[in-house]
N, C-alpha and C positions, 0 to 999 in steps of 0.2 A: 567518573561520569557513569550514570546509570541510564539505560534505555529500556523502556517498557514496550513489549510487543503485544498489542491488544487484539485478542481473539474474541470479538464481540459480534452480536447479531446486527445486521443491517436489514432494512426492508426496501425493496425496489421502488424507486420513485417517491420515497417518503423522506425528503431532506430534513425536515424539522425533527422527525423521529430519530434519524441518524445523528443529527447534531446533539440531541438529548443523550444518545448513547455515548457520544464523545465526551460530553460533560460528566456523565456517570463514571466513565473510565478515569477521568481526571480526578474526581472525588475519591474513587476507589484506590487509585494509586497513592493517595495520601502522602504526597511529597517524597515518594520512594524513587522517582525517576526525574531526570532532567528533560528527557525527550520521550514522548509517547507516540508510537507509530501504529497506524491502522492499515488494513489491507487495501488491495487494488479496488478502485472506484467505490470505496466505502461510503463516501458522502451521498451519492445518488443511488447506489446499488448497481451491481454488475449488469443486471438485466433490465435496466431502467429505460433504455433507448428503444425506439420503434423502428429506426433506420429510415424514417421520414424526416428530412431536415426541418421542415416547417414546424413539426412538433418538437423535435429534439433540440432545436436552437434555444428553446425556453427551459429545457432540462439542464443543459450544459451551463456552466457559469464562467464569467470572466474573472481575471485576477483582481479587478477593481470593483467587483460586485458587492451587493449588500450581504450576501451569504458569506463571501470570503471575509468581509469585515467582521461578521459575527465570530468567525473562527479566530481571527486576529485578536479580537476582544477577549475571547476565552483564554487565549494564551497570556494576555496581559493581566487579566483578572486573577487567574490562578497561578501566575508566575511559573508557567510550565511551557515547554516548547512542544510543537506538534508536527507530525508527519502524516499526511492524509492523502489517500488516493481519491481522485475525483474526475468527473467528466468536464473538460475545460473547453470553453469557446473563446477564440480570438478572431474577431471580425466574423467571417463566414466559414471559419474552419473549426472542426471539433476534434479534440484529442482525448486519449486516455492519459492522464497526467498524475503526478505526485508532487505535492507541495510541502516544503519544509518551512515552518514558521518559528522564528526565534524572537522571543521578547516582543511578540505582536507584529513582527515584520517578516515578509517573505525573503528568505535568504537563498532559496533554490527552488526551481520548478523544472521537473523532468517530464518530458513527453515520450511515451512509449515509442520505440523505434521499429517494432514489429507489428504486423497487421492482424494478428489473430485475436485481438480484443473485439473485433467487429465482424459483422456478417459481410465479409468483403465481396462476396459474389453478387450482392444486391445493393451495396452502398455506392455512393457517387463521390465526386471530388470534394465534398464538404467534410468527409470523414478522413482524417489525416494522421500521419505518424511524424514524430520528430526525427531528427537525424544526428543528434549529439548525445553522447553519454559522458558528460562532463564530471570531473571530480569537484567536490566542494569541501570546504573546511568547516567543521563544527567542533567547537571547544578544542581547537588545536589538533584535531584528528582528521585524517583524510577519509572521505566517504564517497561512494558511488551508489546509484540507485538503478536497479533493473526491475521491470514489471513483468511478472509471471513468465510468459513464453519467450521473452527476451533471452533468458538464460538457456533456453533449449535451442533457439535458432541461431544465436550469434554470441555465445558466452565470451568469446575472445574480446569483444568490444567493452566488456565490463571488468577486465583484469585490473586489479588494484593491489597495492601493498597495504592499503588501509582496510576499512570495513565496507562490505557490500550490504545494503538494505535491499531485501527481496520481497516486496509486497506482492501477494498473489490472490487469485480467487480460484480455488480448486474444489470440485464437488465429488471427489472420490469417496467411496464408502469408508466406514471406520476400519473394516477388515482390510481393504485395499491400502489405506494409509499405513496401518500397523504392520502388515505383512510384506509390503513391496515398496510403495511410493515414498515413504519417508527415507528409505535407504537410497532409492534412485535420486531423490532430490539432494540428499547429503552428498552423494558421489558427484553429482553434476556441479554442486557448489564449488568444489575445489578447482574447477577449471578457471574460475575468476579470482578467488580470494581464499586466504587461509581462514578468514573470519567473515561468516555470512549470517545475517539475521533475517529469517523468513517469517512472515506473518500472514496468516490466512483468516478469513472471516467466517462467522457462523451464519447459516441461513436455515430457517425452519420451513420455508415454503419451497416447493419444487423449483429447480433442482436443489436438493438438500446438501448443505455443506457442514461437515463436522468440525470445521475450523482447525485450530492448532497453531502453535508458534514454535520455532526452533532456533537454537544457536548451533550452527555447524562450525566445527573447528577442524581444519585440515581434512574436510570431507567426512567427518564423523559427527554423530549427534552428541553434543556437549551438554545441552539442556533442552527440555521440551515441556510443553503443556499437555495435560490430559485432554483427549479429544472429546468432542460432543459436549463441551462445557464452556461457558463464558469465563474467561480468566485473562490475566496479564502475566507474561513471562518477563521477569526482570533480569537484565544482563548487565553486569558491571564491567566497564572497560577501563583498563589502567593505562 
């Protein structure tokens, strides 16, 4: 099994642009991966919300929405599975979520369990967190998902003997990543799993993100992407 960690650019509030980037990544992967994973809230962009529910309810999408159907159809059309961070709405609740689509069907949907994805000092009851960090099985292997700050606030909830997918949105500078942060993240990863796959997105608008993807093995950097460049890190799992 091969997993592709996609460090591509998103634009805030530009869902169609971001879907186009997802399809570009699928084409670029050129059948080199079974599963392509994108960063936290890649679909709408991390800073796409206004924290006004009447506006944000139309930015968030439901699992049975037209937009989600497009993602399922991309999976079926290109015969590739997808893991995508997105802003989810269920009835009147909004979550930061990550969906895994296999053969055009949703097999897992994780809702971030920590509150740092939102401006929690000004948000109301509509902006919610999940409360479960379930294991799921993909191609006979055990996986869990943690979104960004989850792994800093409660890493013990993501302990697994399998693989941990860690989609993030981090806007450290290139120097900060290279000199400090990549090692801090690697060290933190071992609190949950021996095998952690981190994927960060690229943004060119402020706040700028230099992206990057990593395979952490036993708290060490096993493989990584060049920063400040759109690319896909392919990790083979035996």
